[in-house]
C-alpha positions as CSV (number, residue, x, y, z in Angstrom):
1,M,-32.4,-55.6,51.9
2,T,-32.9,-52.0,50.5
3,S,-30.3,-50.0,48.8
4,G,-29.9,-46.2,48.8
5,N,-32.4,-45.7,46.0
6,G,-35.3,-47.5,47.7
7,M,-35.1,-50.7,45.6
8,Q,-34.7,-54.1,47.2
9,S,-31.5,-55.8,46.1
10,Q,-31.6,-59.4,45.2
11,Q,-28.9,-61.5,46.7
12,H,-27.4,-64.6,45.2
13,P,-28.1,-67.6,47.4
14,D,-24.4,-68.6,47.7
15,M,-23.4,-65.1,48.8
16,A,-23.4,-64.2,52.4
17,Q,-25.0,-61.0,53.3
18,L,-22.7,-58.0,53.8
19,P,-22.7,-56.2,57.2
20,P,-24.4,-52.8,57.0
21,T,-21.2,-50.8,57.2
22,R,-19.7,-52.7,54.2
23,E,-23.0,-52.3,52.2
24,A,-22.8,-48.6,52.9
25,V,-19.2,-48.5,51.7
26,V,-20.3,-50.3,48.5
27,E,-23.2,-47.9,48.0
28,Q,-21.0,-44.9,48.5
29,G,-18.4,-46.3,46.0
30,L,-21.0,-46.9,43.3
31,R,-22.4,-43.4,44.0
32,I,-19.0,-41.8,43.6
33,Q,-18.3,-43.8,40.5
34,Q,-21.5,-42.6,38.9
35,E,-20.8,-39.1,40.0
36,T,-17.4,-39.3,38.4
37,A,-18.8,-40.8,35.2
38,A,-21.3,-38.0,35.0
39,E,-18.7,-35.3,35.6
40,R,-16.4,-37.0,33.1
41,D,-19.1,-36.9,30.5
42,H,-19.8,-33.2,31.2
43,L,-16.1,-32.3,30.9
44,R,-15.8,-34.2,27.6
45,R,-18.7,-32.1,26.2
46,E,-17.1,-29.0,27.5
47,V,-13.7,-29.9,26.0
48,S,-15.4,-30.7,22.7
49,G,-17.1,-27.3,22.7
50,L,-13.7,-25.6,23.6
51,R,-12.0,-27.5,20.7
52,N,-14.7,-26.2,18.3
53,D,-14.1,-22.6,19.7
54,I,-10.2,-23.1,19.2
55,T,-10.8,-24.3,15.6
56,G,-13.0,-21.2,14.9
57,Y,-10.3,-18.9,16.5
58,K,-7.6,-20.5,14.3
59,V,-9.6,-19.8,11.2
60,A,-10.2,-16.2,12.3
61,I,-6.4,-15.8,13.1
62,E,-5.5,-17.2,9.6
63,A,-7.9,-14.7,8.0
64,L,-6.4,-11.8,9.9
65,Q,-2.9,-12.9,9.1
66,A,-3.9,-12.9,5.4
67,Q,-5.4,-9.4,5.7
68,L,-2.2,-8.2,7.5
69,A,0.0,-9.7,4.8
70,E,-2.0,-7.9,2.0
71,A,-1.9,-4.6,3.9
72,D,1.9,-5.0,4.3
73,S,2.2,-5.7,0.6
74,R,0.1,-2.6,-0.2
75,V,2.3,-0.5,2.2
76,A,5.5,-1.8,0.5
77,S,4.0,-1.1,-3.0
78,S,2.9,2.4,-2.1
79,T,6.3,3.1,-0.5
80,M,8.0,2.1,-3.7
81,V,5.7,4.3,-5.8
82,R,6.3,7.1,-3.3
83,D,10.0,6.6,-3.5
84,E,10.0,6.7,-7.3
85,A,7.9,9.9,-7.3
86,V,10.4,11.5,-4.9
87,R,13.3,10.5,-7.1
88,R,11.7,11.9,-10.2
89,A,10.7,15.1,-8.5
90,A,14.3,15.5,-7.3
91,E,15.5,14.9,-11.0
92,V,13.1,17.5,-12.3
93,E,14.1,19.9,-9.5
94,T,17.8,19.4,-10.4
95,V,17.1,20.0,-14.1
96,L,15.2,23.1,-13.4
97,A,17.8,24.4,-11.0
98,S,20.5,23.7,-13.6
99,M,18.4,25.5,-16.3
100,L,18.0,28.5,-14.0
101,A,21.7,28.6,-13.2
102,L,22.6,28.4,-17.0
103,G,20.0,31.2,-17.6
104,R,21.7,33.4,-14.9
105,A,25.1,32.6,-16.1
106,F,24.3,33.7,-19.7
107,T,22.0,36.5,-18.6
108,I,19.1,35.1,-20.4
109,K,16.0,37.1,-19.5
110,H,12.8,35.4,-18.5
111,Q,10.7,36.4,-21.5
112,P,9.2,34.6,-24.5
113,H,11.5,34.4,-27.6
114,I,8.6,34.5,-29.9
115,T,5.9,37.1,-29.4
116,G,2.9,37.9,-31.5
117,D,1.3,41.3,-32.4
118,G,-1.4,42.1,-34.8
119,D,0.8,41.5,-37.9
120,H,2.1,38.1,-36.7
121,E,0.6,34.9,-35.5
122,D,1.1,33.8,-31.9
123,L,3.1,30.5,-31.5
124,N,0.0,28.8,-30.1
125,T,-2.2,29.6,-33.1
126,M,0.3,28.6,-35.8
127,S,0.1,25.4,-37.8
128,S,2.5,22.7,-36.7
129,N,4.7,23.4,-39.7
130,D,4.9,27.1,-39.1
131,R,5.5,26.4,-35.4
132,K,8.5,24.2,-36.2
133,I,9.9,26.9,-38.5
134,A,9.4,29.6,-35.8
135,I,11.1,27.4,-33.2
136,E,14.0,26.6,-35.5
137,M,14.5,30.3,-36.2
138,A,14.4,31.2,-32.6
139,Q,17.1,28.4,-31.9
140,R,19.3,29.8,-34.7
141,R,19.0,33.3,-33.2
142,D,19.9,32.0,-29.7
143,A,22.8,30.1,-31.1
144,A,24.0,33.2,-32.9
145,Q,23.7,35.3,-29.8
146,Y,25.6,32.6,-27.8
147,E,28.4,32.5,-30.4
148,G,28.6,36.3,-30.3
149,R,29.1,36.4,-26.6
150,R,31.5,33.5,-26.6
151,S,33.7,35.0,-29.3
152,G,33.4,38.5,-27.8
153,G,32.0,39.8,-31.1
154,V,29.1,42.0,-31.7
155,D,25.7,40.4,-31.5
156,D,24.1,41.3,-34.8
157,M,20.6,40.3,-33.5
158,A,20.8,42.3,-30.3
159,G,18.2,44.9,-31.5
160,S,15.9,42.2,-33.0
161,P,12.3,42.4,-31.8
162,H,12.2,38.7,-31.7
163,R,9.3,38.5,-34.1
164,Y,9.1,36.3,-37.1
165,N,6.7,35.9,-39.9
166,R,6.3,33.3,-42.5
167,G,8.1,35.4,-45.0
168,D,11.3,35.4,-43.1
169,V,12.0,31.8,-43.7
170,G,14.2,31.2,-46.7
């Protein structure tokens, strides 16, 4: 007897020979079983490859999530720095506006209190000790002018040219 693959099958002596229709059914069942096993093996290899791909994608996703978290942290940090800078700028603006308002209220002109001419040193070229003395004298003069305005009295320094030399310090 010949099977579908061209080989003669050996029959056991006790077995009765199957009719040709049954033998065809058996051969068809074996062929289907082998085809199914081959397809299963192919699908197992495909699933294994897909699992490897999934693992790679998971690693990539975790790396991207770490980068996103770092970017979010940088944005939050930059926002805090910006907010602090805006707060400080608002404080400086408020102080400057207050100083300008005080200057207008007391009619302080926008000019330097200490000026230099050929006989006197400029504040920038003075030694630190001389600069301290000049600033202290200017503060005393400003305080005296303020007290004169406040009390309604005469400002005895109104005609002062606002110049000081080292000999004026006593």
